[in-house]
N, CA, C, O and the ligand as a Tripos MOL2 file, in Angstrom:
@<TRIPOS>MOLECULE
protein
  281   279    71     0     0
PROTEIN
NO_CHARGES

@<TRIPOS>ATOM
      1 N          41.6840  -40.5760   86.6580 N.3       1 MET1
      2 CA         42.7350  -40.1450   87.5700 C.3       1 MET1
      3 C          43.9700  -41.0380   87.4840 C.2       1 MET1
      4 O          45.0670  -40.6180   87.8520 O.2       1 MET1
      5 N          43.7960  -42.2660   87.0000 N.am      2 ASN2
      6 CA         44.9300  -43.1770   86.9960 C.3       2 ASN2
      7 C          45.6040  -43.2660   85.6320 C.2       2 ASN2
      8 O          46.5030  -44.0820   85.4270 O.2       2 ASN2
      9 N          45.1640  -42.4220   84.7010 N.am      3 GLY3
     10 CA         45.7420  -42.4580   83.3650 C.3       3 GLY3
     11 C          47.1550  -41.9100   83.3400 C.2       3 GLY3
     12 O          47.6720  -41.4150   84.3410 O.2       3 GLY3
     13 N          47.7690  -42.0100   82.1650 N.am      4 LYS4
     14 CA         49.1190  -41.4650   81.9870 C.3       4 LYS4
     15 C          49.0520  -39.9510   81.9560 C.2       4 LYS4
     16 O          48.1090  -39.3700   81.4190 O.2       4 LYS4
     17 N          50.0520  -39.3210   82.5330 N.am      5 LYS5
     18 CA         50.0910  -37.8620   82.5550 C.3       5 LYS5
     19 C          51.2610  -37.3650   81.7300 C.2       5 LYS5
     20 O          52.3230  -37.9860   81.6770 O.2       5 LYS5
     21 N          51.0390  -36.2320   81.0890 N.am      6 ARG6
     22 CA         52.1360  -35.5640   80.3920 C.3       6 ARG6
     23 C          52.2970  -34.2100   81.0600 C.2       6 ARG6
     24 O          51.3420  -33.4390   81.1540 O.2       6 ARG6
     25 N          53.4980  -33.9250   81.5210 N.am      7 VAL7
     26 CA         53.7470  -32.6590   82.2130 C.3       7 VAL7
     27 C          53.7440  -31.5170   81.2030 C.2       7 VAL7
     28 O          54.4700  -31.5510   80.2090 O.2       7 VAL7
     29 N          52.9260  -30.5140   81.4650 N.am      8 LEU8
     30 CA         52.8240  -29.3540   80.5770 C.3       8 LEU8
     31 C          53.7310  -28.2320   81.0620 C.2       8 LEU8
     32 O          54.3210  -27.5010   80.2660 O.2       8 LEU8
     33 N          53.8270  -28.1120   82.3590 N.am      9 SER9
     34 CA         54.6300  -27.0490   82.9420 C.3       9 SER9
     35 C          54.9990  -27.4670   84.3500 C.2       9 SER9
     36 O          54.2340  -28.1330   85.0470 O.2       9 SER9
     37 N          56.1960  -27.0580   84.7490 N.am     10 GLU10
     38 CA         56.5860  -27.4540   86.0990 C.3      10 GLU10
     39 C          57.4650  -26.3980   86.7240 C.2      10 GLU10
     40 O          58.2620  -25.7490   86.0480 O.2      10 GLU10
     41 N          57.3130  -26.2370   88.0020 N.am     11 CYS11
     42 CA         58.0850  -25.2530   88.7440 C.3      11 CYS11
     43 C          58.7020  -25.9720   89.9330 C.2      11 CYS11
     44 O          58.0170  -26.2460   90.9190 O.2      11 CYS11
     45 N          60.0050  -26.2830   89.8470 N.am     12 PRO12
     46 CA         60.6360  -27.0440   90.9200 C.3      12 PRO12
     47 C          60.4250  -26.3850   92.2800 C.2      12 PRO12
     48 O          60.6070  -25.1770   92.4350 O.2      12 PRO12
     49 N          60.0470  -27.1830   93.2430 N.am     13 GLY13
     50 CA         59.8230  -26.6770   94.5890 C.3      13 GLY13
     51 C          58.4160  -26.1440   94.7990 C.2      13 GLY13
     52 O          58.0120  -25.8920   95.9340 O.2      13 GLY13
     53 N          57.6670  -25.9690   93.7190 N.am     14 LEU14
     54 CA         56.3040  -25.4680   93.8490 C.3      14 LEU14
     55 C          55.2870  -26.5190   93.4220 C.2      14 LEU14
     56 O          54.4600  -26.9560   94.2220 O.2      14 LEU14
     57 N          55.3540  -26.9190   92.1600 N.am     15 GLY15
     58 CA         54.3980  -27.9070   91.6870 C.3      15 GLY15
     59 C          54.4730  -28.0840   90.1940 C.2      15 GLY15
     60 O          55.4320  -27.6490   89.5560 O.2      15 GLY15
     61 N          53.4680  -28.7200   89.6360 N.am     16 CYS16
     62 CA         53.4580  -28.9380   88.1950 C.3      16 CYS16
     63 C          52.0270  -29.0540   87.6850 C.2      16 CYS16
     64 O          51.0830  -29.3080   88.4330 O.2      16 CYS16
     65 N          51.9170  -28.8570   86.3900 N.am     17 ILE17
     66 CA         50.6290  -28.9600   85.7130 C.3      17 ILE17
     67 C          50.7690  -30.0300   84.6430 C.2      17 ILE17
     68 O          51.6490  -29.9510   83.7860 O.2      17 ILE17
     69 N          49.9140  -31.0110   84.6940 N.am     18 SER18
     70 CA         49.9980  -32.0600   83.6870 C.3      18 SER18
     71 C          48.6270  -32.3860   83.1270 C.2      18 SER18
     72 O          47.5990  -32.1880   83.7750 O.2      18 SER18
     73 N          48.6430  -32.8930   81.8970 N.am     19 ILE19
     74 CA         47.3960  -33.3160   81.2670 C.3      19 ILE19
     75 C          47.3880  -34.8360   81.2750 C.2      19 ILE19
     76 O          48.4160  -35.4860   81.0860 O.2      19 ILE19
     77 N          46.2370  -35.3670   81.4920 N.am     20 CYS20
     78 CA         46.0690  -36.7830   81.7610 C.3      20 CYS20
     79 C          45.2360  -37.4260   80.6600 C.2      20 CYS20
     80 O          44.4320  -36.7570   80.0100 O.2      20 CYS20
     81 N          45.4260  -38.7040   80.4580 N.am     21 THR21
     82 CA         44.6220  -39.4190   79.4540 C.3      21 THR21
     83 C          43.1380  -39.4400   79.8270 C.2      21 THR21
     84 O          42.2930  -39.7120   78.9750 O.2      21 THR21
     85 N          42.8170  -39.1570   81.0830 N.am     22 CYS22
     86 CA         41.4070  -39.0780   81.4820 C.3      22 CYS22
     87 C          40.7760  -37.7790   80.9780 C.2      22 CYS22
     88 O          39.5770  -37.5690   81.1560 O.2      22 CYS22
     89 N          41.5800  -36.8970   80.3450 N.am     23 GLY23
     90 CA         41.0630  -35.6760   79.7490 C.3      23 GLY23
     91 C          41.1230  -34.4890   80.6710 C.2      23 GLY23
     92 O          40.8110  -33.3730   80.2550 O.2      23 GLY23
     93 N          41.5120  -34.6920   81.9060 N.am     24 SER24
     94 CA         41.5650  -33.5550   82.8170 C.3      24 SER24
     95 C          42.9850  -33.0600   83.0100 C.2      24 SER24
     96 O          43.9660  -33.7520   82.7360 O.2      24 SER24
     97 N          43.0460  -31.8380   83.4910 N.am     25 VAL25
     98 CA         44.3280  -31.2080   83.7700 C.3      25 VAL25
     99 C          44.5300  -31.2850   85.2780 C.2      25 VAL25
    100 O          43.6680  -30.8750   86.0560 O.2      25 VAL25
    101 N          45.6670  -31.8110   85.6720 N.am     26 HIS26
    102 CA         45.9830  -31.9350   87.0890 C.3      26 HIS26
    103 C          46.9560  -30.8220   87.4670 C.2      26 HIS26
    104 O          48.0590  -30.7390   86.9260 O.2      26 HIS26
    105 N          46.5470  -29.9840   88.3820 N.am     27 VAL27
    106 CA         47.3720  -28.8620   88.8380 C.3      27 VAL27
    107 C          47.8370  -29.1920   90.2570 C.2      27 VAL27
    108 O          47.0410  -29.2520   91.1940 O.2      27 VAL27
    109 N          49.1220  -29.3980   90.3860 N.am     28 LYS28
    110 CA         49.6500  -29.7670   91.6960 C.3      28 LYS28
    111 C          50.4700  -28.6070   92.2370 C.2      28 LYS28
    112 O          51.4500  -28.1830   91.6240 O.2      28 LYS28
    113 N          50.0590  -28.1010   93.3870 N.am     29 ILE29
    114 CA         50.7820  -27.0120   94.0440 C.3      29 ILE29
    115 C          51.0400  -27.4720   95.4750 C.2      29 ILE29
    116 O          50.1130  -27.5920   96.2750 O.2      29 ILE29
    117 N          52.2950  -27.7250   95.7830 N.am     30 GLY30
    118 CA         52.6310  -28.2660   97.0990 C.3      30 GLY30
    119 C          51.8540  -29.5530   97.3370 C.2      30 GLY30
    120 O          51.8460  -30.4370   96.4800 O.2      30 GLY30
    121 N          51.2100  -29.6670   98.4740 N.am     31 PRO31
    122 CA         50.4980  -30.9010   98.7850 C.3      31 PRO31
    123 C          49.0920  -30.9520   98.1760 C.2      31 PRO31
    124 O          48.3780  -31.9430   98.3300 O.2      31 PRO31
    125 N          48.7100  -29.8980   97.4980 N.am     32 VAL32
    126 CA         47.3500  -29.8100   96.9610 C.3      32 VAL32
    127 C          47.3250  -30.1690   95.4750 C.2      32 VAL32
    128 O          48.1660  -29.7100   94.7020 O.2      32 VAL32
    129 N          46.3770  -30.9720   95.0970 N.am     33 GLU33
    130 CA         46.2280  -31.2650   93.6740 C.3      33 GLU33
    131 C          44.7940  -31.0120   93.2420 C.2      33 GLU33
    132 O          43.8440  -31.5700   93.7910 O.2      33 GLU33
    133 N          44.6720  -30.1510   92.2390 N.am     34 LEU34
    134 CA         43.3630  -29.8480   91.6740 C.3      34 LEU34
    135 C          43.2220  -30.6160   90.3760 C.2      34 LEU34
    136 O          44.1720  -30.7080   89.5980 O.2      34 LEU34
    137 N          42.0550  -31.1620   90.1420 N.am     35 THR35
    138 CA         41.7770  -31.8320   88.8820 C.3      35 THR35
    139 C          40.7030  -31.0260   88.1810 C.2      35 THR35
    140 O          39.5790  -30.8980   88.6660 O.2      35 THR35
    141 N          41.0700  -30.4860   87.0340 N.am     36 LEU36
    142 CA         40.1550  -29.6020   86.3240 C.3      36 LEU36
    143 C          39.9050  -30.1030   84.9120 C.2      36 LEU36
    144 O          40.8010  -30.6430   84.2630 O.2      36 LEU36
    145 N          38.6980  -29.9230   84.4550 N.am     37 GLU37
    146 CA         38.3520  -30.1870   83.0630 C.3      37 GLU37
    147 C          39.1090  -29.1360   82.2340 C.2      37 GLU37
    148 O          39.3290  -28.0200   82.7050 O.2      37 GLU37
    149 N          39.5090  -29.4890   81.0000 N.am     38 ALA38
    150 CA         40.3650  -28.6070   80.1980 C.3      38 ALA38
    151 C          39.8270  -27.1690   80.1080 C.2      38 ALA38
    152 O          40.5880  -26.2100   80.2410 O.2      38 ALA38
    153 N          38.5220  -27.0270   79.8830 N.am     39 GLY39
    154 CA         37.9230  -25.6950   79.7830 C.3      39 GLY39
    155 C          38.0100  -24.9350   81.0950 C.2      39 GLY39
    156 O          38.2860  -23.7360   81.1130 O.2      39 GLY39
    157 N          37.7740  -25.6360   82.1850 N.am     40 ALA40
    158 CA         37.8520  -25.0120   83.5040 C.3      40 ALA40
    159 C          39.2910  -24.5980   83.8010 C.2      40 ALA40
    160 O          39.5360  -23.5670   84.4270 O.2      40 ALA40
    161 N          40.2470  -25.4220   83.3410 N.am     41 PHE41
    162 CA         41.6520  -25.0700   83.5350 C.3      41 PHE41
    163 C          41.9840  -23.7870   82.7800 C.2      41 PHE41
    164 O          42.6540  -22.9040   83.3160 O.2      41 PHE41
    165 N          41.5130  -23.6810   81.5200 N.am     42 ALA42
    166 CA         41.7770  -22.4830   80.7190 C.3      42 ALA42
    167 C          41.2020  -21.2530   81.4140 C.2      42 ALA42
    168 O          41.8450  -20.2040   81.4570 O.2      42 ALA42
    169 N          39.9950  -21.3800   81.9560 N.am     43 GLN43
    170 CA         39.3750  -20.2510   82.6640 C.3      43 GLN43
    171 C          40.1550  -19.9140   83.9380 C.2      43 GLN43
    172 O          40.3270  -18.7470   84.2890 O.2      43 GLN43
    173 N          40.6190  -20.9580   84.6160 N.am     44 SER44
    174 CA         41.3980  -20.7380   85.8360 C.3      44 SER44
    175 C          42.6890  -20.0070   85.5190 C.2      44 SER44
    176 O          43.1030  -19.1150   86.2590 O.2      44 SER44
    177 N          43.3330  -20.3910   84.4040 N.am     45 ALA45
    178 CA         44.5910  -19.7530   84.0170 C.3      45 ALA45
    179 C          44.3610  -18.2580   83.7970 C.2      45 ALA45
    180 O          45.1700  -17.4300   84.2160 O.2      45 ALA45
    181 N          43.2490  -17.9210   83.1370 N.am     46 LEU46
    182 CA         42.9250  -16.5110   82.9090 C.3      46 LEU46
    183 C          42.6220  -15.8080   84.2280 C.2      46 LEU46
    184 O          43.0080  -14.6590   84.4450 O.2      46 LEU46
    185 N          41.9190  -16.5280   85.1030 N.am     47 MET47
    186 CA         41.5770  -15.9530   86.4060 C.3      47 MET47
    187 C          42.8480  -15.6340   87.2040 C.2      47 MET47
    188 O          42.9540  -14.5840   87.8380 O.2      47 MET47
    189 N          43.8190  -16.5780   87.1560 N.am     48 PHE48
    190 CA         45.0960  -16.3510   87.8380 C.3      48 PHE48
    191 C          45.7990  -15.1310   87.2380 C.2      48 PHE48
    192 O          46.3310  -14.2850   87.9570 O.2      48 PHE48
    193 N          45.7890  -15.0590   85.9030 N.am     49 ARG49
    194 CA         46.4720  -13.9500   85.2400 C.3      49 ARG49
    195 C          45.8330  -12.6200   85.6060 C.2      49 ARG49
    196 O          46.5260  -11.6400   85.8780 O.2      49 ARG49
    197 N          44.4980  -12.5970   85.6120 N.am     50 HIS50
    198 CA         43.8030  -11.3570   85.9680 C.3      50 HIS50
    199 C          44.1030  -10.9650   87.4140 C.2      50 HIS50
    200 O          44.2780   -9.7870   87.7250 O.2      50 HIS50
    201 N          44.1610  -11.9720   88.2930 N.am     51 ALA51
    202 CA         44.4620  -11.6920   89.7010 C.3      51 ALA51
    203 C          45.8560  -11.0980   89.8340 C.2      51 ALA51
    204 O          46.0790  -10.1550   90.5940 O.2      51 ALA51
    205 N          46.7980  -11.6740   89.0710 N.am     52 LEU52
    206 CA         48.1740  -11.1780   89.1020 C.3      52 LEU52
    207 C          48.2360   -9.7360   88.6040 C.2      52 LEU52
    208 O          48.9200   -8.8890   89.1790 O.2      52 LEU52
    209 N          47.4990   -9.4780   87.5130 N.am     53 GLU53
    210 CA         47.4620   -8.1180   86.9650 C.3      53 GLU53
    211 C          46.8520   -7.1400   87.9710 C.2      53 GLU53
    212 O          47.3380   -6.0200   88.1320 O.2      53 GLU53
    213 N          45.7930   -7.5700   88.6400 N.am     54 ALA54
    214 CA         45.1420   -6.7150   89.6310 C.3      54 ALA54
    215 C          46.0850   -6.4320   90.7990 C.2      54 ALA54
    216 O          46.1330   -5.3200   91.3240 O.2      54 ALA54
    217 N          46.8320   -7.4630   91.1920 N.am     55 MET55
    218 CA         47.7780   -7.3220   92.2940 C.3      55 MET55
    219 C          48.8910   -6.3540   91.9100 C.2      55 MET55
    220 O          49.2890   -5.5020   92.7050 O.2      55 MET55
    221 N          49.3910   -6.4970   90.6740 N.am     56 GLU56
    222 CA         50.4460   -5.6000   90.1950 C.3      56 GLU56
    223 C          49.9380   -4.1710   90.0880 C.2      56 GLU56
    224 O          50.6590   -3.2210   90.3940 O.2      56 GLU56
    225 N          48.6920   -4.0250   89.6520 N.am     57 ALA57
    226 CA         48.0980   -2.6890   89.5500 C.3      57 ALA57
    227 C          48.0000   -2.0550   90.9360 C.2      57 ALA57
    228 O          48.2620   -0.8640   91.0980 O.2      57 ALA57
    229 N          47.6200   -2.8600   91.9380 N.am     58 ASP58
    230 CA         47.5430   -2.3720   93.3140 C.3      58 ASP58
    231 C          48.9080   -1.9000   93.7980 C.2      58 ASP58
    232 O          49.0300   -0.8500   94.4290 O.2      58 ASP58
    233 N          49.9440   -2.7020   93.4890 N.am     59 GLN59
    234 CA         51.2910   -2.3510   93.9310 C.3      59 GLN59
    235 C          51.7650   -1.0610   93.2590 C.2      59 GLN59
    236 O          52.4090   -0.2210   93.8880 O.2      59 GLN59
    237 N          51.4390   -0.9200   91.9860 N.am     60 GLN60
    238 CA         51.8310    0.3010   91.2800 C.3      60 GLN60
    239 C          51.1080    1.5050   91.8540 C.2      60 GLN60
    240 O          51.6940    2.5780   91.9980 O.2      60 GLN60
    241 N          49.8360    1.3300   92.1810 N.am     61 THR61
    242 CA         49.0590    2.4070   92.7810 C.3      61 THR61
    243 C          49.6490    2.7980   94.1280 C.2      61 THR61
    244 O          49.7390    3.9800   94.4600 O.2      61 THR61
    245 N          50.0510    1.7900   94.9020 N.am     62 ALA62
    246 CA         50.6410    2.0460   96.2170 C.3      62 ALA62
    247 C          51.9370    2.8350   96.0830 C.2      62 ALA62
    248 O          52.1940    3.7650   96.8480 O.2      62 ALA62
    249 N          52.7590    2.4460   95.0890 N.am     63 ARG63
    250 CA         54.0290    3.1460   94.8650 C.3      63 ARG63
    251 C          53.8210    4.5860   94.4310 C.2      63 ARG63
    252 O          54.5380    5.4920   94.8560 O.2      63 ARG63
    253 N          52.8230    4.7810   93.5720 N.am     64 ALA64
    254 CA         52.5760    6.1060   93.0300 C.3      64 ALA64
    255 C          51.8100    6.9840   94.0220 C.2      64 ALA64
    256 O          51.6280    8.1800   93.7910 O.2      64 ALA64
    257 N          51.3610    6.3790   95.1320 N.am     65 GLY65
    258 CA         50.5830    7.1280   96.0990 C.3      65 GLY65
    259 C          49.2720    7.5610   95.4810 C.2      65 GLY65
    260 O          48.6350    6.7870   94.7650 O.2      65 GLY65
    261 N          48.8650    8.7790   95.7490 N.am     66 SER66
    262 CA         47.5860    9.2300   95.2120 C.3      66 SER66
    263 C          47.7430    9.9590   93.8830 C.2      66 SER66
    264 O          46.7730   10.4530   93.3090 O.2      66 SER66
    265 N          49.0040   10.0170   93.3980 N.am     67 ILE67
    266 CA         49.2450   10.7140   92.1320 C.3      67 ILE67
    267 C          48.8690    9.8240   90.9570 C.2      67 ILE67
    268 O          49.3500    8.6960   90.8450 O.2      67 ILE67
    269 N          48.0310   10.3200   90.1050 N.am     68 LEU68
    270 CA         47.6510    9.5490   88.9290 C.3      68 LEU68
    271 C          48.6890    9.7930   87.8450 C.2      68 LEU68
    272 O          48.9250   10.9300   87.4380 O.2      68 LEU68
    273 N          49.3060    8.7110   87.3830 N.am     69 THR69
    274 CA         50.3770    8.8750   86.4050 C.3      69 THR69
    275 C          49.8880    8.7050   84.9640 C.2      69 THR69
    276 O          50.5760    9.0860   84.0170 O.2      69 THR69
    277 N          48.6780    8.1200   84.8070 N.am     70 HIS70
    278 CA         48.1370    8.0060   83.4560 C.3      70 HIS70
    279 C          46.6350    7.7930   83.4880 C.2      70 HIS70
    280 O          46.0060    7.6750   82.4360 O.2      70 HIS70
    281 ZN         43.5620  -38.1140   85.3840 Zn       71 ZN71
@<TRIPOS>BOND
     1     1     2 1
     2     2     3 1
     3     3     4 2
     4     3     5 am
     5     5     6 1
     6     6     7 1
     7     7     8 2
     8     7     9 am
     9     9    10 1
    10    10    11 1
    11    11    12 2
    12    11    13 am
    13    13    14 1
    14    14    15 1
    15    15    16 2
    16    15    17 am
    17    17    18 1
    18    18    19 1
    19    19    20 2
    20    19    21 am
    21    21    22 1
    22    22    23 1
    23    23    24 2
    24    23    25 am
    25    25    26 1
    26    26    27 1
    27    27    28 2
    28    27    29 am
    29    29    30 1
    30    30    31 1
    31    31    32 2
    32    31    33 am
    33    33    34 1
    34    34    35 1
    35    35    36 2
    36    35    37 am
    37    37    38 1
    38    38    39 1
    39    39    40 2
    40    39    41 am
    41    41    42 1
    42    42    43 1
    43    43    44 2
    44    43    45 am
    45    45    46 1
    46    46    47 1
    47    47    48 2
    48    47    49 am
    49    49    50 1
    50    50    51 1
    51    51    52 2
    52    51    53 am
    53    53    54 1
    54    54    55 1
    55    55    56 2
    56    55    57 am
    57    57    58 1
    58    58    59 1
    59    59    60 2
    60    59    61 am
    61    61    62 1
    62    62    63 1
    63    63    64 2
    64    63    65 am
    65    65    66 1
    66    66    67 1
    67    67    68 2
    68    67    69 am
    69    69    70 1
    70    70    71 1
    71    71    72 2
    72    71    73 am
    73    73    74 1
    74    74    75 1
    75    75    76 2
    76    75    77 am
    77    77    78 1
    78    78    79 1
    79    79    80 2
    80    79    81 am
    81    81    82 1
    82    82    83 1
    83    83    84 2
    84    83    85 am
    85    85    86 1
    86    86    87 1
    87    87    88 2
    88    87    89 am
    89    89    90 1
    90    90    91 1
    91    91    92 2
    92    91    93 am
    93    93    94 1
    94    94    95 1
    95    95    96 2
    96    95    97 am
    97    97    98 1
    98    98    99 1
    99    99   100 2
   100    99   101 am
   101   101   102 1
   102   102   103 1
   103   103   104 2
   104   103   105 am
   105   105   106 1
   106   106   107 1
   107   107   108 2
   108   107   109 am
   109   109   110 1
   110   110   111 1
   111   111   112 2
   112   111   113 am
   113   113   114 1
   114   114   115 1
   115   115   116 2
   116   115   117 am
   117   117   118 1
   118   118   119 1
   119   119   120 2
   120   119   121 am
   121   121   122 1
   122   122   123 1
   123   123   124 2
   124   123   125 am
   125   125   126 1
   126   126   127 1
   127   127   128 2
   128   127   129 am
   129   129   130 1
   130   130   131 1
   131   131   132 2
   132   131   133 am
   133   133   134 1
   134   134   135 1
   135   135   136 2
   136   135   137 am
   137   137   138 1
   138   138   139 1
   139   139   140 2
   140   139   141 am
   141   141   142 1
   142   142   143 1
   143   143   144 2
   144   143   145 am
   145   145   146 1
   146   146   147 1
   147   147   148 2
   148   147   149 am
   149   149   150 1
   150   150   151 1
   151   151   152 2
   152   151   153 am
   153   153   154 1
   154   154   155 1
   155   155   156 2
   156   155   157 am
   157   157   158 1
   158   158   159 1
   159   159   160 2
   160   159   161 am
   161   161   162 1
   162   162   163 1
   163   163   164 2
   164   163   165 am
   165   165   166 1
   166   166   167 1
   167   167   168 2
   168   167   169 am
   169   169   170 1
   170   170   171 1
   171   171   172 2
   172   171   173 am
   173   173   174 1
   174   174   175 1
   175   175   176 2
   176   175   177 am
   177   177   178 1
   178   178   179 1
   179   179   180 2
   180   179   181 am
   181   181   182 1
   182   182   183 1
   183   183   184 2
   184   183   185 am
   185   185   186 1
   186   186   187 1
   187   187   188 2
   188   187   189 am
   189   189   190 1
   190   190   191 1
   191   191   192 2
   192   191   193 am
   193   193   194 1
   194   194   195 1
   195   195   196 2
   196   195   197 am
   197   197   198 1
   198   198   199 1
   199   199   200 2
   200   199   201 am
   201   201   202 1
   202   202   203 1
   203   203   204 2
   204   203   205 am
   205   205   206 1
   206   206   207 1
   207   207   208 2
   208   207   209 am
   209   209   210 1
   210   210   211 1
   211   211   212 2
   212   211   213 am
   213   213   214 1
   214   214   215 1
   215   215   216 2
   216   215   217 am
   217   217   218 1
   218   218   219 1
   219   219   220 2
   220   219   221 am
   221   221   222 1
   222   222   223 1
   223   223   224 2
   224   223   225 am
   225   225   226 1
   226   226   227 1
   227   227   228 2
   228   227   229 am
   229   229   230 1
   230   230   231 1
   231   231   232 2
   232   231   233 am
   233   233   234 1
   234   234   235 1
   235   235   236 2
   236   235   237 am
   237   237   238 1
   238   238   239 1
   239   239   240 2
   240   239   241 am
   241   241   242 1
   242   242   243 1
   243   243   244 2
   244   243   245 am
   245   245   246 1
   246   246   247 1
   247   247   248 2
   248   247   249 am
   249   249   250 1
   250   250   251 1
   251   251   252 2
   252   251   253 am
   253   253   254 1
   254   254   255 1
   255   255   256 2
   256   255   257 am
   257   257   258 1
   258   258   259 1
   259   259   260 2
   260   259   261 am
   261   261   262 1
   262   262   263 1
   263   263   264 2
   264   263   265 am
   265   265   266 1
   266   266   267 1
   267   267   268 2
   268   267   269 am
   269   269   270 1
   270   270   271 1
   271   271   272 2
   272   271   273 am
   273   273   274 1
   274   274   275 1
   275   275   276 2
   276   275   277 am
   277   277   278 1
   278   278   279 1
   279   279   280 2
@<TRIPOS>SUBSTRUCTURE
     1 MET1         2 RESIDUE 1 A MET
     2 ASN2         6 RESIDUE 1 A ASN
     3 GLY3        10 RESIDUE 1 A GLY
     4 LYS4        14 RESIDUE 1 A LYS
     5 LYS5        18 RESIDUE 1 A LYS
     6 ARG6        22 RESIDUE 1 A ARG
     7 VAL7        26 RESIDUE 1 A VAL
     8 LEU8        30 RESIDUE 1 A LEU
     9 SER9        34 RESIDUE 1 A SER
    10 GLU10       38 RESIDUE 1 A GLU
    11 CYS11       42 RESIDUE 1 A CYS
    12 PRO12       46 RESIDUE 1 A PRO
    13 GLY13       50 RESIDUE 1 A GLY
    14 LEU14       54 RESIDUE 1 A LEU
    15 GLY15       58 RESIDUE 1 A GLY
    16 CYS16       62 RESIDUE 1 A CYS
    17 ILE17       66 RESIDUE 1 A ILE
    18 SER18       70 RESIDUE 1 A SER
    19 ILE19       74 RESIDUE 1 A ILE
    20 CYS20       78 RESIDUE 1 A CYS
    21 THR21       82 RESIDUE 1 A THR
    22 CYS22       86 RESIDUE 1 A CYS
    23 GLY23       90 RESIDUE 1 A GLY
    24 SER24       94 RESIDUE 1 A SER
    25 VAL25       98 RESIDUE 1 A VAL
    26 HIS26      102 RESIDUE 1 A HIS
    27 VAL27      106 RESIDUE 1 A VAL
    28 LYS28      110 RESIDUE 1 A LYS
    29 ILE29      114 RESIDUE 1 A ILE
    30 GLY30      118 RESIDUE 1 A GLY
    31 PRO31      122 RESIDUE 1 A PRO
    32 VAL32      126 RESIDUE 1 A VAL
    33 GLU33      130 RESIDUE 1 A GLU
    34 LEU34      134 RESIDUE 1 A LEU
    35 THR35      138 RESIDUE 1 A THR
    36 LEU36      142 RESIDUE 1 A LEU
    37 GLU37      146 RESIDUE 1 A GLU
    38 ALA38      150 RESIDUE 1 A ALA
    39 GLY39      154 RESIDUE 1 A GLY
    40 ALA40      158 RESIDUE 1 A ALA
    41 PHE41      162 RESIDUE 1 A PHE
    42 ALA42      166 RESIDUE 1 A ALA
    43 GLN43      170 RESIDUE 1 A GLN
    44 SER44      174 RESIDUE 1 A SER
    45 ALA45      178 RESIDUE 1 A ALA
    46 LEU46      182 RESIDUE 1 A LEU
    47 MET47      186 RESIDUE 1 A MET
    48 PHE48      190 RESIDUE 1 A PHE
    49 ARG49      194 RESIDUE 1 A ARG
    50 HIS50      198 RESIDUE 1 A HIS
    51 ALA51      202 RESIDUE 1 A ALA
    52 LEU52      206 RESIDUE 1 A LEU
    53 GLU53      210 RESIDUE 1 A GLU
    54 ALA54      214 RESIDUE 1 A ALA
    55 MET55      218 RESIDUE 1 A MET
    56 GLU56      222 RESIDUE 1 A GLU
    57 ALA57      226 RESIDUE 1 A ALA
    58 ASP58      230 RESIDUE 1 A ASP
    59 GLN59      234 RESIDUE 1 A GLN
    60 GLN60      238 RESIDUE 1 A GLN
    61 THR61      242 RESIDUE 1 A THR
    62 ALA62      246 RESIDUE 1 A ALA
    63 ARG63      250 RESIDUE 1 A ARG
    64 ALA64      254 RESIDUE 1 A ALA
    65 GLY65      258 RESIDUE 1 A GLY
    66 SER66      262 RESIDUE 1 A SER
    67 ILE67      266 RESIDUE 1 A ILE
    68 LEU68      270 RESIDUE 1 A LEU
    69 THR69      274 RESIDUE 1 A THR
    70 HIS70      278 RESIDUE 1 A HIS
    71 ZN71       281 GROUP 0 **** ****
């Protein structure tokens, strides 16, 4: 946890993701910081993406009402 960090991605006002010499990925969102093993981080990234896709699909369904467009 006390190793050097390299910032991989950052979103001003939200948080940042950095990789640490301890081998873990530190995900900081507001006051919360998650420390994830690299593999767990990769899975989390996919999980976030799938959640976003599911959310977008829900919004599209809501807009289209009950009409199936495809
Ligand atoms: Zn660390």
